[in-house]
ZASEZA-547556 format. One record per residue: residue number from 1; x, y, z of N, C-alpha, C, O, CB in turn. Coordinates in nm, 3 decimals. Each point is the difference from the previous one (the first is absolute). Glycine has a CB too. Example, Ala and Ser with C-alpha at 12.3 -4.5 7.8 and 13.67 -1.06 7.14 Angstrom:
R resi    n_c1    n_c2    n_c3   ca_c1   ca_c2   ca_c3    c_c1    c_c2    c_c3    o_c1    o_c2    o_c3   cb_c1   cb_c2   cb_c3
R    1   1.319  -0.569   0.780  -0.089   0.119   0.000   0.090   0.120   0.000   0.104  -0.002   0.066  -0.293  -0.115   0.059
R    2   0.154   0.222  -0.197   0.082   0.119   0.006  -0.077   0.109   0.073   0.051   0.111   0.017   0.067  -0.174  -0.232
end
This chain:
R resi    n_c1    n_c2    n_c3   ca_c1   ca_c2   ca_c3    c_c1    c_c2    c_c3    o_c1    o_c2    o_c3   cb_c1   cb_c2   cb_c3
R    1   0.086  -0.124   0.031  -0.093   0.142  -0.020   0.081   0.126  -0.034  -0.014   0.081  -0.093  -0.150  -0.167   0.271
R    2   0.262   0.079  -0.067   0.118   0.105  -0.001   0.061   0.023  -0.142   0.019   0.114  -0.044   0.041  -0.187   0.283
R    3  -0.032  -0.040  -0.307   0.064   0.033  -0.141  -0.085   0.076  -0.064   0.031   0.109  -0.048   0.086  -0.299   0.022
R    4  -0.245   0.132   0.019  -0.120   0.069  -0.064  -0.016   0.154   0.029  -0.002   0.084  -0.090  -0.109  -0.309   0.109
R    5   0.100   0.246   0.090  -0.008   0.154   0.041   0.118   0.086  -0.095   0.003   0.089  -0.086  -0.083  -0.158   0.366
R    6   0.170  -0.014  -0.209   0.137   0.077  -0.072  -0.003   0.024  -0.148   0.053   0.110  -0.018   0.085  -0.223   0.185
R    7  -0.167   0.072  -0.257  -0.019  -0.034  -0.157  -0.142   0.099  -0.037  -0.023   0.040  -0.114   0.134  -0.338   0.120
R    8  -0.174   0.319   0.079  -0.127   0.120   0.002   0.038   0.119  -0.068  -0.040   0.038  -0.109  -0.042  -0.104   0.328
R    9   0.161   0.120  -0.144   0.040   0.156  -0.056   0.074  -0.020  -0.137  -0.006   0.098  -0.075   0.047   0.013   0.326
R   10   0.025  -0.219  -0.295   0.063   0.013  -0.151  -0.104  -0.052  -0.087   0.033   0.012  -0.117   0.217  -0.048   0.175
R   11  -0.367  -0.019  -0.043  -0.109  -0.064  -0.073  -0.071   0.161  -0.020  -0.006   0.055  -0.110  -0.022  -0.357   0.228
R   12  -0.010   0.347  -0.025  -0.052   0.137   0.007   0.047   0.102  -0.090  -0.071   0.075  -0.066   0.047  -0.129   0.277
R   13   0.183   0.048  -0.207   0.075   0.102  -0.059  -0.002  -0.046  -0.158  -0.013   0.090  -0.083   0.167  -0.032   0.313
R   14  -0.141  -0.181  -0.271  -0.011  -0.061  -0.137  -0.149   0.031  -0.051  -0.019   0.016  -0.121   0.199  -0.214   0.177
R   15  -0.281   0.206   0.031  -0.147   0.019  -0.048  -0.026   0.134  -0.025  -0.079   0.021  -0.091   0.001  -0.202   0.213
R   16   0.129   0.289  -0.059  -0.002   0.129  -0.019   0.069   0.032  -0.144  -0.050   0.055  -0.098   0.047  -0.021   0.362
R   17   0.139  -0.087  -0.245   0.050   0.034  -0.115  -0.047  -0.033  -0.133   0.014   0.066  -0.103   0.135  -0.067   0.244
R   18  -0.212  -0.120  -0.124  -0.079  -0.054  -0.157  -0.138   0.103  -0.006  -0.038   0.032  -0.113   0.109  -0.345   0.124
R   19  -0.133   0.357   0.085  -0.136   0.118  -0.023   0.093   0.104  -0.079  -0.014   0.025  -0.120  -0.166  -0.042   0.375
R   20   0.286   0.078  -0.163   0.029   0.093  -0.056   0.060  -0.005  -0.132  -0.014   0.105  -0.061   0.012  -0.047   0.268
R   21   0.063  -0.145  -0.268   0.076  -0.003  -0.121  -0.127  -0.004  -0.066  -0.011   0.098  -0.075   0.253  -0.213   0.111
R   22  -0.351   0.035  -0.039  -0.136  -0.005  -0.088  -0.038   0.106  -0.051  -0.020   0.005  -0.122  -0.055  -0.150   0.236
R   23   0.052   0.274  -0.019  -0.028   0.104  -0.045   0.087   0.079  -0.122  -0.042   0.070  -0.091  -0.057  -0.090   0.319
R   24   0.209  -0.009  -0.201   0.117   0.076  -0.077  -0.031  -0.081  -0.138  -0.036   0.052  -0.106   0.248   0.007   0.315
R   25  -0.192  -0.186  -0.186   0.025  -0.087  -0.113  -0.120   0.052  -0.113   0.010   0.021  -0.121   0.098  -0.246   0.283
R   26  -0.221   0.236  -0.072  -0.129   0.032  -0.159   0.015   0.149  -0.044  -0.092   0.039  -0.073  -0.135  -0.204   0.165
R   27   0.308   0.241  -0.067  -0.010   0.138  -0.042   0.150   0.055  -0.029   0.089   0.002   0.084  -0.316   0.032   0.061
R   28   0.238   0.011  -0.283   0.119   0.048  -0.033   0.003   0.122  -0.065  -0.075   0.021  -0.095   0.132  -0.226   0.092
R   29   0.023   0.290   0.046   0.015   0.162  -0.042   0.114   0.002  -0.116   0.115  -0.039   0.020  -0.173   0.146   0.243
R   30   0.005  -0.048  -0.403   0.109   0.021  -0.088  -0.016   0.144  -0.004  -0.108   0.058  -0.011   0.120  -0.280  -0.127
R   31   0.113   0.282   0.150   0.047   0.164   0.022   0.001   0.030  -0.164   0.002  -0.096  -0.076   0.185   0.098   0.334
R   32  -0.188   0.101  -0.298   0.035   0.063  -0.098   0.045   0.147   0.009  -0.025   0.070   0.098  -0.113  -0.232  -0.181
R   33   0.196   0.198  -0.008   0.084   0.148   0.009  -0.083   0.081  -0.027  -0.097  -0.041  -0.064   0.300  -0.008   0.000
R   34  -0.199   0.198   0.103  -0.145   0.093  -0.015   0.012  -0.012  -0.146   0.100   0.011  -0.070  -0.120   0.184   0.284
R   35  -0.076  -0.213  -0.241  -0.093   0.056  -0.137   0.053  -0.086  -0.113  -0.001   0.037  -0.118  -0.028   0.231   0.185
R   36   0.081  -0.398  -0.019   0.044  -0.103  -0.067  -0.096  -0.131  -0.013  -0.069  -0.029   0.098   0.286   0.131  -0.024
R   37  -0.223  -0.171  -0.176  -0.041  -0.133  -0.023   0.069  -0.132   0.006  -0.048  -0.110   0.031  -0.057   0.245  -0.139
R   38   0.233  -0.101   0.071   0.088  -0.096  -0.024   0.064  -0.088   0.142   0.035   0.045   0.109   0.008   0.119  -0.332
R   39  -0.045  -0.291   0.178   0.007  -0.098   0.103   0.177   0.025   0.068   0.088   0.006  -0.086  -0.304  -0.203  -0.062
R   40   0.247   0.205   0.252   0.145  -0.026   0.032   0.057  -0.126   0.014  -0.065  -0.081  -0.066   0.037   0.262   0.160
R   41   0.122  -0.233  -0.036   0.087  -0.112   0.013  -0.101  -0.058   0.141  -0.057  -0.109   0.008   0.348   0.214  -0.123
R   42  -0.289  -0.012   0.201  -0.040  -0.023   0.100  -0.155  -0.023   0.014  -0.047  -0.052   0.101   0.251   0.161  -0.049
R   43  -0.284  -0.065  -0.161  -0.171  -0.019  -0.003   0.045  -0.154  -0.078  -0.044  -0.100   0.056  -0.128   0.404  -0.097
R   44   0.241  -0.319  -0.059  -0.012  -0.150  -0.056   0.000  -0.091   0.122  -0.081  -0.089   0.023   0.211   0.136  -0.250
R   45  -0.036  -0.013   0.296   0.051  -0.109   0.121  -0.134  -0.016   0.065  -0.039  -0.116   0.018   0.304   0.192   0.041
R   46  -0.349   0.033  -0.018  -0.125  -0.018   0.082  -0.107  -0.088  -0.065  -0.057  -0.097   0.049   0.101   0.321   0.046
R   47  -0.062  -0.165  -0.224  -0.089  -0.056  -0.093   0.042  -0.147  -0.048  -0.086  -0.071  -0.052   0.035   0.314  -0.018
R   48   0.179  -0.290   0.086  -0.003  -0.143   0.002  -0.014  -0.064   0.127  -0.039  -0.116  -0.012   0.164   0.132  -0.172
R   49  -0.103   0.028   0.322  -0.059  -0.056   0.117  -0.117  -0.017  -0.002  -0.055  -0.104   0.037   0.189   0.179   0.066
R   50  -0.193   0.029  -0.149  -0.174  -0.028   0.000  -0.051  -0.088  -0.089  -0.108  -0.055   0.022   0.073   0.266   0.033
R   51   0.115  -0.237  -0.176  -0.053  -0.076  -0.093   0.016  -0.157   0.031  -0.070  -0.096  -0.031   0.113   0.295  -0.125
R   52   0.064  -0.188   0.220   0.032  -0.154   0.059  -0.091  -0.029   0.125  -0.051  -0.112   0.007   0.313   0.123  -0.078
R   53  -0.289   0.084   0.173  -0.085  -0.048   0.086  -0.155  -0.015  -0.061  -0.065  -0.101   0.029   0.231   0.206   0.150
R   54  -0.212  -0.020  -0.249  -0.115  -0.007  -0.061  -0.023  -0.175  -0.058  -0.081  -0.086   0.035   0.112   0.382  -0.097
R   55   0.066  -0.297  -0.026  -0.013  -0.155  -0.046   0.045  -0.115   0.076  -0.022  -0.119  -0.024   0.044   0.214  -0.168
R   56   0.046  -0.041   0.290   0.022  -0.137   0.121  -0.147  -0.007   0.093  -0.042  -0.109   0.038   0.350   0.157   0.005
R   57  -0.363   0.050  -0.019  -0.139  -0.016   0.081  -0.099  -0.038  -0.090  -0.109  -0.018   0.054   0.156   0.187   0.110
R   58  -0.043  -0.186  -0.286  -0.116   0.018  -0.106  -0.115   0.104   0.035  -0.108  -0.026   0.054   0.151  -0.219  -0.110
R   59   0.008   0.378   0.011  -0.085   0.088   0.063  -0.094   0.017  -0.090   0.015  -0.004  -0.123   0.134   0.106   0.257
R   60  -0.269  -0.079  -0.060  -0.126   0.036  -0.074  -0.045   0.140  -0.064  -0.095   0.020  -0.076   0.047  -0.187   0.227
R   61   0.129   0.247  -0.107  -0.021   0.117  -0.056   0.163   0.094   0.040   0.069  -0.022   0.100  -0.391  -0.008  -0.070
R   62   0.351   0.129  -0.131   0.133   0.071   0.023  -0.045   0.152  -0.026  -0.014   0.049  -0.112   0.190  -0.257   0.028
R   63  -0.195   0.273   0.202  -0.013   0.170  -0.051   0.091   0.101   0.004   0.055   0.042   0.101  -0.237  -0.074  -0.038
R   64   0.197   0.071  -0.178   0.100   0.096  -0.029  -0.056   0.088   0.015  -0.112  -0.003  -0.050   0.232  -0.079  -0.072
R   65  -0.076   0.225   0.206  -0.060   0.125   0.024   0.120   0.108  -0.017   0.107   0.008   0.060  -0.298  -0.114   0.105
R   66   0.134   0.185  -0.268   0.117   0.137   0.002  -0.059   0.121   0.065  -0.114   0.037   0.030   0.221  -0.101  -0.258
R   67   0.028   0.118   0.240  -0.031   0.126   0.094   0.075   0.088  -0.082   0.095  -0.042  -0.066  -0.119  -0.047   0.317
R   68  -0.023   0.243  -0.253   0.060   0.090  -0.043  -0.017   0.127   0.089  -0.096   0.015   0.075   0.079  -0.134  -0.291
R   69   0.129   0.219   0.199  -0.007   0.121   0.098  -0.066   0.091  -0.101   0.024   0.009  -0.121   0.197  -0.039   0.289
R   70  -0.309   0.096  -0.094  -0.108   0.122  -0.075   0.093   0.105  -0.034   0.081   0.033   0.086  -0.308  -0.064   0.055
R   71   0.226   0.082  -0.241   0.068   0.095  -0.093  -0.126   0.084  -0.008  -0.110  -0.010   0.054   0.302  -0.137  -0.199
R   72  -0.120   0.269   0.024  -0.082   0.081  -0.059  -0.141  -0.096  -0.067  -0.117   0.024   0.030   0.352   0.155  -0.073
R   73  -0.196  -0.271  -0.035  -0.119  -0.043  -0.103  -0.044  -0.147   0.067   0.077  -0.096  -0.007   0.028   0.225  -0.244
R   74  -0.195  -0.135   0.295  -0.040  -0.120   0.085  -0.027  -0.110  -0.104   0.021  -0.117   0.034  -0.130   0.256   0.167
R   75   0.065  -0.113  -0.320  -0.018  -0.094  -0.114   0.117  -0.064  -0.041  -0.003  -0.118  -0.034  -0.168   0.244  -0.038
R   76   0.287  -0.052   0.073   0.133  -0.067  -0.023   0.046  -0.084   0.099   0.067  -0.099  -0.027  -0.012   0.272  -0.091
R   77  -0.087  -0.139   0.234   0.067  -0.071   0.155  -0.060  -0.123   0.012   0.066  -0.092   0.048  -0.043   0.300   0.095
R   78  -0.168  -0.230  -0.188  -0.071  -0.119   0.011   0.034  -0.096  -0.161  -0.021  -0.121  -0.012  -0.189   0.265   0.203
R   79   0.258  -0.067  -0.283   0.050  -0.104  -0.096   0.137  -0.047   0.045   0.034  -0.118  -0.015  -0.163   0.220  -0.178
R   80   0.205  -0.012   0.246   0.145  -0.051   0.044  -0.017  -0.138   0.097   0.063  -0.104  -0.017   0.040   0.372   0.015
R   81  -0.196  -0.243   0.099   0.004  -0.116   0.096  -0.063  -0.112  -0.068   0.048  -0.109   0.030  -0.058   0.249   0.174
R   82  -0.092  -0.141  -0.294  -0.062  -0.106  -0.075   0.111  -0.054  -0.089  -0.001  -0.121  -0.023  -0.236   0.224   0.030
R   83   0.329  -0.028  -0.058   0.105  -0.038  -0.125   0.116  -0.106   0.163   0.024  -0.119  -0.022  -0.030   0.444  -0.261
R   84   0.041  -0.283   0.374   0.070  -0.009   0.086  -0.052  -0.189   0.044   0.060  -0.103   0.031  -0.033   0.432   0.030
R   85  -0.163  -0.291  -0.080  -0.043  -0.156   0.074  -0.015  -0.092  -0.124  -0.007  -0.122   0.018  -0.148   0.213   0.206
R   86   0.150  -0.044  -0.335  -0.006  -0.084  -0.127   0.128  -0.063  -0.022   0.018  -0.115  -0.040  -0.185   0.259  -0.063
R   87   0.281  -0.032   0.139   0.147  -0.060  -0.004   0.005  -0.124   0.064   0.038  -0.108  -0.045   0.064   0.321   0.049
R   88  -0.162  -0.170   0.150   0.023  -0.110   0.080  -0.059  -0.158  -0.008   0.048  -0.103   0.044  -0.024   0.311   0.074
R   89  -0.143  -0.185  -0.189  -0.085  -0.066   0.002   0.049  -0.102  -0.162  -0.030  -0.118  -0.016  -0.157   0.316   0.198
R   90   0.243  -0.138  -0.254   0.086  -0.061  -0.122   0.114  -0.072   0.067   0.028  -0.117  -0.029  -0.079   0.307  -0.148
R   91   0.089  -0.148   0.230   0.145  -0.043   0.054  -0.034  -0.143   0.080   0.075  -0.096  -0.013   0.035   0.371   0.049
R   92  -0.208  -0.280   0.034  -0.068  -0.108   0.076  -0.030  -0.096  -0.083   0.013  -0.118   0.032  -0.101   0.250   0.121
R   93   0.043  -0.093  -0.273  -0.069  -0.102  -0.096   0.122  -0.084  -0.045   0.008  -0.122  -0.009  -0.215   0.280  -0.083
R   94   0.299  -0.063   0.068   0.168  -0.091  -0.099   0.046  -0.093   0.120   0.041  -0.115  -0.017   0.101   0.350  -0.157
R   95  -0.153  -0.181   0.285   0.022  -0.105   0.117  -0.043  -0.109   0.010   0.051  -0.083   0.075  -0.040   0.223   0.016
R   96  -0.111  -0.162  -0.160  -0.084  -0.121  -0.004  -0.149   0.011   0.069  -0.083  -0.091  -0.004   0.314  -0.032   0.007
R   97  -0.246   0.219   0.045  -0.157   0.043   0.094  -0.094  -0.016  -0.119   0.026   0.049  -0.109   0.050   0.161   0.308
R   98  -0.191  -0.283  -0.174  -0.109  -0.005  -0.088  -0.062   0.155  -0.032  -0.050   0.063   0.094   0.004  -0.318   0.004
R   99   0.050   0.304  -0.214  -0.055   0.124  -0.015  -0.110  -0.005   0.032  -0.026   0.095   0.075   0.142  -0.036  -0.215
R  100  -0.238  -0.154   0.114  -0.118  -0.005   0.060  -0.015   0.049   0.153  -0.099   0.063   0.037   0.076  -0.241  -0.204
R  101   0.107   0.150   0.235  -0.037   0.000   0.163   0.065   0.164   0.046  -0.026   0.041   0.113   0.061  -0.364  -0.057
R  102   0.052   0.414  -0.158   0.051   0.120   0.056  -0.134   0.081  -0.047  -0.068  -0.017  -0.101   0.362  -0.011   0.088
R  103  -0.308   0.119   0.115  -0.097   0.105   0.016   0.104   0.136   0.006   0.088   0.019   0.085  -0.294  -0.182   0.054
R  104   0.170   0.246  -0.246   0.028   0.149  -0.004  -0.086   0.074   0.052  -0.121  -0.004  -0.022   0.222  -0.019  -0.148
R  105  -0.012   0.136   0.284  -0.115   0.096   0.056   0.108   0.093   0.001   0.119  -0.031  -0.013  -0.321  -0.094   0.166
R  106   0.145   0.275  -0.133   0.088   0.116   0.028  -0.084   0.097   0.109  -0.120   0.027   0.004   0.241  -0.040  -0.263
R  107  -0.020   0.051   0.338  -0.066   0.068   0.106  -0.012   0.161  -0.041   0.074   0.035  -0.092   0.024  -0.222   0.271
R  108  -0.173   0.276  -0.129  -0.015   0.152  -0.043   0.106   0.061   0.049   0.038  -0.015   0.116  -0.269   0.030  -0.117
R  109   0.290   0.063  -0.091   0.136   0.056   0.069  -0.023   0.117   0.117  -0.099   0.073   0.007   0.222  -0.120  -0.248
R  110  -0.033   0.047   0.312  -0.001   0.100   0.106   0.129   0.032   0.069   0.097  -0.074   0.013  -0.315   0.000   0.016
R  111   0.203   0.197   0.012   0.120   0.050   0.072   0.015   0.001   0.139  -0.089   0.064   0.055   0.095   0.054  -0.225
R  112   0.078  -0.167   0.244  -0.007  -0.007   0.147   0.159   0.008   0.029   0.084  -0.068  -0.059  -0.325  -0.087   0.091
R  113   0.269   0.252   0.069   0.159   0.010  -0.007   0.091  -0.146   0.056   0.116  -0.034  -0.025  -0.164   0.320   0.075
R  114  -0.046  -0.346   0.027   0.042  -0.118   0.051  -0.003  -0.129  -0.096   0.077  -0.086   0.042  -0.154   0.195   0.169
R  115   0.023  -0.137  -0.303  -0.043  -0.073  -0.108   0.068   0.029  -0.151  -0.051  -0.035  -0.106  -0.160   0.031   0.257
R  116   0.342   0.079  -0.137   0.037   0.028  -0.151   0.065  -0.121  -0.069  -0.002  -0.022  -0.121   0.041   0.266   0.177
R  117   0.020  -0.321   0.041   0.052  -0.135  -0.062  -0.118  -0.067  -0.049  -0.021  -0.027  -0.118   0.218  -0.005   0.270
R  118  -0.301  -0.001  -0.018  -0.067  -0.096  -0.026  -0.114   0.040  -0.117  -0.088  -0.077  -0.039   0.153  -0.011   0.285
R  119  -0.045   0.220  -0.291  -0.083   0.026  -0.165   0.056  -0.051  -0.109  -0.059  -0.018  -0.107  -0.010   0.218   0.165
R  120   0.225  -0.234  -0.027   0.064  -0.081  -0.133  -0.004  -0.140   0.023   0.101  -0.066  -0.021   0.060   0.240  -0.035
R  121  -0.287  -0.238   0.104   0.061  -0.151   0.021  -0.136  -0.068  -0.079  -0.112   0.050  -0.007   0.280  -0.042   0.284
R  122  -0.125  -0.127  -0.327  -0.114  -0.090  -0.017   0.002  -0.128   0.077   0.094  -0.078   0.011  -0.107   0.173  -0.226
R  123  -0.127  -0.106   0.277   0.025  -0.089   0.091  -0.053  -0.148  -0.059  -0.096  -0.004  -0.078   0.082   0.200   0.271
R  124   0.073  -0.297  -0.158  -0.060  -0.160  -0.043  -0.023  -0.063   0.111   0.085  -0.022   0.087   0.036  -0.016  -0.283
R  125  -0.283  -0.006   0.202  -0.045  -0.063   0.091  -0.050  -0.137  -0.039  -0.070  -0.025  -0.097   0.033   0.236   0.191
R  126   0.092  -0.312   0.013  -0.019  -0.151  -0.046  -0.097  -0.038   0.063   0.002   0.014   0.123   0.203  -0.075  -0.165
R  127  -0.329  -0.002  -0.028  -0.098  -0.062   0.095  -0.002  -0.146  -0.033  -0.044  -0.046  -0.105  -0.101   0.256   0.126
R  128   0.200  -0.284   0.085   0.008  -0.143  -0.038  -0.110  -0.073  -0.027   0.010  -0.119  -0.031   0.158   0.124   0.148
end
C-alpha cells in the first residue's frame, strides 16, 4: 500500500501533463509578417506538424482561421486574412490532409494594442 501511495503523485503529474499537452496539440498558430501572405520556414514546420497530427488522429474537421490587422481598407484587410487562410489550407492539403475536411474562415480585422501579432496569424484547429 505504501508503494502505491508513493507512486500516486507521479501518476497525477503524468495525468496533468497529458491533459495540458492535449489542448496545445489541437491548436496551431501560424504567424505572418505584417501585410504578408507568404509562409515562412517556421510556418511550414508548424503546418507540417499540424498535418501530421491531423492525419494521425484521423481528424474529422480541420479549421483554418485567418486573421488580419485592421488598416485603412477593411475589405483589403479581410482579403488578406482570407488569403492567409487559403495558403495554410493549401499547404495542409499538400501535406496529406484531406481537403474535404479543411474549413477556411476569416475573422473580421481588428486593431488592439495588445493584439498586433495575434492579428497576423492563422490558427489551425484540429477536431479529432
